[in-house]
N, C-alpha and C positions, 0 to 999 in steps of 0.2 A: 622766292619772288624774282630774283635776278635771273636765275637759270634753274628752273625746277628739274631735278634729276634724282638719281638713286643716292642712297646713303654713302656708298663708296665714292661715287663720282663727285659728290658734293664737296669732298675734301680737295679735289682739284680746283673747283670753283673758288673756294676760300683762298687757296694758295695763289691763284691767278689775281685775286683782288688784294694780295699783299696783307691779308689778315695775319696778325701776329699770333703765334702759338696755336697753329692749326692742330686740332686733336688727332689722335690716331683713330683708326677705324674701330678698334676695341673700346676706346674711351667713348666714342660717339654712341655705339650700341649700348654701352653700360648706362650712360646718362638717359638715353631714349627710353630705356626700360623703366625709368623712374616716373615717366609721364603719368601713368594711371595711379600707382600707389601714392604719389605726392600731389594728386589732384591738380595738375597743371592747368587743365582746361577750365576748372572752376576759378582758379586764380586769374586766368586770362579773361574770363567772362566778367569777373568783378572789375578788373582794370578797364575793360571795354565799356562797361556801364558807367564807371566814373568819368571816363573821357567823354562819352556821349552826353551824359547828364550835365557836366560842367557846372556843378553847383545846384542844379535843379533836378526834377524828376522826369524820367522818360515814361510818359503815360500813353503815347500813341505808338503802337508797334505793328509791323507788317510781317505776315507769316506765309511761308510757302514750302513746298516739298519738292524734292527732286530725287532721281535715282543715280547711283554710282555703281557701275558694273565691275566685274572682276575677270581677269584672264584665268579662268578656272573652268573645269568641265563638270565637277561634282558639287552638289549642294551640301550644306551642313545646317546646323541649327540656326545660324545667322544669315549666311549667304544663300539666298533662295531666289528662284525664278519667280517673277511676278509681273504685274502690269507695267509695261514700259511704253512711254510715248514714242520712243524710237523703234519700237517693235523688236527689241533685242531679246534673245532667249538665254543670254548669259546669266549666271547667278548675280544677284545684285543686293544692295541695301538701300533703304530709304533714308534720306537725310532731311531733317526738318530744320529750317533756318529762320530765326527771329531777328529782325533788323529794326532800326529806328526809321523815322520817316525820310531820312536822307540815304538809307541803304547801308548804314554802318552796322556791322554784325554785333549782336548782343548775346545770342544763345544758339548753340548748335548741338543737336542730338541725332543719333541714328537708330534705326529700327530694322527688324527682319525684312527681307526683301519682298515677302508676300503679305505684309501687313497693309491693311486698308489705309489710304492716305488720311481719311477723315478721323482715324483713331490716333493720329500722331500729334495733333495740335494741343490737346489739353495737357498731356505730360510736359511738353515744352513750356507752355504758358505757366503751369504751376511751378516748375523749377525756377523760372525767371522771377516770378512774383515772390516765392518763398525766399530766394537768395537776397533780393533787394528790398523786400517789404514794400513793393509798389502798390499804391491804392488807386482805385478808379481807372483801371487799365482799359484802353480801347484797342482792340485788335482788329486788323483789316486782313481779309483773306479772300481768295478767288472763289468762283462758283464750285470748284471741286470740293470745297469744305462744307458746302451747304447740305446738311442732312439733319433729320429730326434729332438724332442722338447728339450731334455736335451742338445744335442750338440749345437743347435741354441742358447739356453739360456746361456750356458756357454761361447760361443764365443761373444755374444752380451754384456755380463757382463764383458768381458775382462779377463776371466780365461784361463789359460793353463790347459790341461787335458790329462790324459792317462786312457783310459777305455778299459776293456777287450772286445775282439770281440767274436762273437759266431762262433762256428766251422762250422755252416752251410754256412758261408761266404767264407770259405777256398777255395772251388772249383773255385769260381769266382775270388777271390783275387790272387790265385796262378796258374791260368789257364796257363799263359805264362811259368811259372817255370815248371809246370808239363809237358807241351808240349816240352820243350827244354831239360830238365835234368831229367825228371821223378820225382818220389817221394822218392828218396833215398837221405838222408841228413846225414851230419856228426853230431855227438853228440854236441849239443850246437850251431849249425849253426843258424844264423839269416838271414832272407830274408826280404829285403826292398821292399814294394809294395804300392799299393793304394787300397782303398775300396770305394764302392759306397753306399751312404746313400740315402734312398728314403722315400718320404711321398706323397702318391697319385701320381700325375704326376710330382712332383718336384724331383730332384735328384742332388747330388753334391758329389765330391770325397774328401777323406781325406787321409792323410798318414797312412799307416798301416805297422806293423812289425809282422812277424811270426817267431817263434823259434821252433826248433825241439830238443827234449830231448829223449835219449834212454830210460831212466827210465820211462818217461811219456808214451812211446810207449808200454812198458811191462805192465803198469797199464791199458792203454786203451785196449790192446789186451785181457787182463784177463776179464775186465768188458764187453767187446764186446761178448766174448764167453758166459758169464753168461746171457747177455741180449738175445742172440739168443736162448739159451737153454730155458729160461723162456718163450719166445714167442712160441717155439715149444711145450712146456708142456701145455700151455693154449690152443693152436690150437688143440692139440690131446686130450684135455679133462682131462689131468692128474692134472691140477690145475684149481681152480675156475676162471671163466672168469673175467678179469679186464684189464685195460689198460696196455700196455707194448710196449716198443720200438720194431720196426720191425713187429708189429702185425697189420694186416690189414683185412678189411672185403671184402671178395671176392664175387663171384656170389652166389646168393641164401642166401646172408647174412651169409655165413660160414666164420669162422676165419681162416686165412692163414698167413704164415710167408713170409714177403717180402724179399726174399734172395737177390734180385737185390740191394735193398737199403742197406742191410747189407754188401754186397760186396763193394759198393761204399764208405761206411764209413771206410773201411780198409785203404784206401790211406791217411786218415787224422790222423792215429795213430801217436802220439808223437808231434803233432803240437798244438801250442797255439798262438792266435793272439791278437794284441793290436792296438787300434785306438787312434790317438792323433792329436793335432794341433801344436805340437812343431816341428821345423825343425831339420835336422841332425846337424846343427851348434850348436843348443842348447843342444840336447841330442842325442847321438848315439843310434843305435838299441840296443846294449848291455846294455846301461844305462837305456833305456826305460824298458827293461825286468827286470832289477834289481829293478827299482822303483816300478814296479807292484808287484813283489814278496814280497815287504814289506807289502802288504795287510794282510798277516797272522797276523800282529801285531794288527790290529783293531779287527780281529776275536778272537785273544787271549784275548783282553780286554773285548769283549762281553762274552766270556766263563767265565772269572773271575767274571764279574758282575752277571751272572746268577747262577753260582755254588758257588764260595767262598763267594760272598756277598749276595746271595739269593735275587736278585732283583725281582724275580717272585716266585709264583704268587703275584699279588698286591691285597690287601684286601681293599684299599681305594676306594671311589666312587666319590668324588668331585674333580674338577680340581685342586684346591689349594692343597689338600692333596696329590694328585698324583705328583704335582710339587715338594712338599716338600720331598716326598719319593725319587724321582729321583735326587734331589739335594744332599741328603745324599749319594746315590749310587755313584754319580759323584765324590764327595769329597773322599769317601773311595776308589774308583777306582784310583784316582790320587795318594793317599798315597801308596796304594798297589803296583801300577806299579813302583813307585819310590823305594820302598823297594826291589822289585824283581830285578830291574836294579842295585841297589847299592850292593846287596849281591850275586847276581847270583843264588839265591834260589827261589823256588816257595813260594807264600804267605802262602799256607797251611803249608809248612815245617817251615817257620819262626814262625808262630803263635804256632805251636805244640812245637817248641823248647823253646820259650820264655815264653809262658803263665804259665807253672807250677812254674816258678821261684818266690820265695818269700824271703824277708828279715825278720828276726825275732828280736823282742824287748824283752829283758830280764831285769827284775829289781832285783838287788841284793843289799840289805842293803840300799835302797833308791837311788841307782845309776842305771840308765838305760843304758844298753849296747846294741848295734846293732850288730846282727849276720848277716853278708852278705850272700846272696844267694849262694848256691853251684853251680857255673857255669860249665856246660859241655864244652868241647873244642869247640863244634859247637856253643854254645851260646856265648862264648868269641869271636869267630871269627865274628859273626853277630854284636855284640855290638862294636867291634873294627872297623868294616868296616863302619857302618852307620855314625858316627860323621865325619869321614874323607871325606865322599862324600855328606853329606847333605848340610851343609853350606848355606842354604837358609831360 
């Protein structure tokens, strides 16, 4: 967390921090090898749950998936090339992270790099529920998890869920609303409706909530203008040919802009949908929206793991070594999220403020005197805050 680095170089960091009894490199490797057989991550997950629960039960959880890539050329049974939002072609693994509504990590699992994201959620949820015997769980996930198989599996396993809906469903879900009142809504307005889920010839309906936000409309409109302009540039040959929204292949295989589709998309500006199996008695439409918006917390945890904690790229190649690497990341992420919550500061700012502080030892005529570190006002505030709110 202080300075993410290699196993060997971490000994230097410990020595510079005046940690007593810095282990040898051989000792470090020997203890790290115990991570998997001694189930360290299970123990850490249990400790994280106790901390997050603080005497109660954690019943609302947020779930998301990310990819971690490897500095490697060859695939194996675990590290495989798969879908990457960053369009990388390196071998990768999928990491599923479950956090509480404040972003504190509760469960972390990894999967083969070519596994479908939608097939990662149930194993992580089951492991969490079985370990802690949590009842009446509500899981929140983004639209990438919305699939017939996931919805069926969640309901069969007894989970409550809120999953983001895809905007392509809006015209069907809101057809009655559009027909009676048009597409003009008040800022923050919530519309209760239903949505149809299909798989082959099977279909069923679920509760759906749609919300309109004026700020979202401004963002959607700006992005829409850029998307149409990009499609026009490609169709006119001003940009190299590649895929773009509203770009279609016309007669004689010429590229044209689908202005009809672009016009239809305009009526959806500002709208965001959510699918769930909770009734209005359990959660109102506004509460559903608020719960879903907490998803930014799991995204923030992923950003911290990737940037501040340098979880990637991964240089290990065996499953046990990767397990150990992610266990350390999980532990550092839990401590880091706690520090941020307790102080209201970013982890990077906390480290930058506290890392330079040193106490001095001076020997005068056989007497050793300790010279305390010169604390800045910000450092004093951090050190004052943490003990008051740590207590675990």
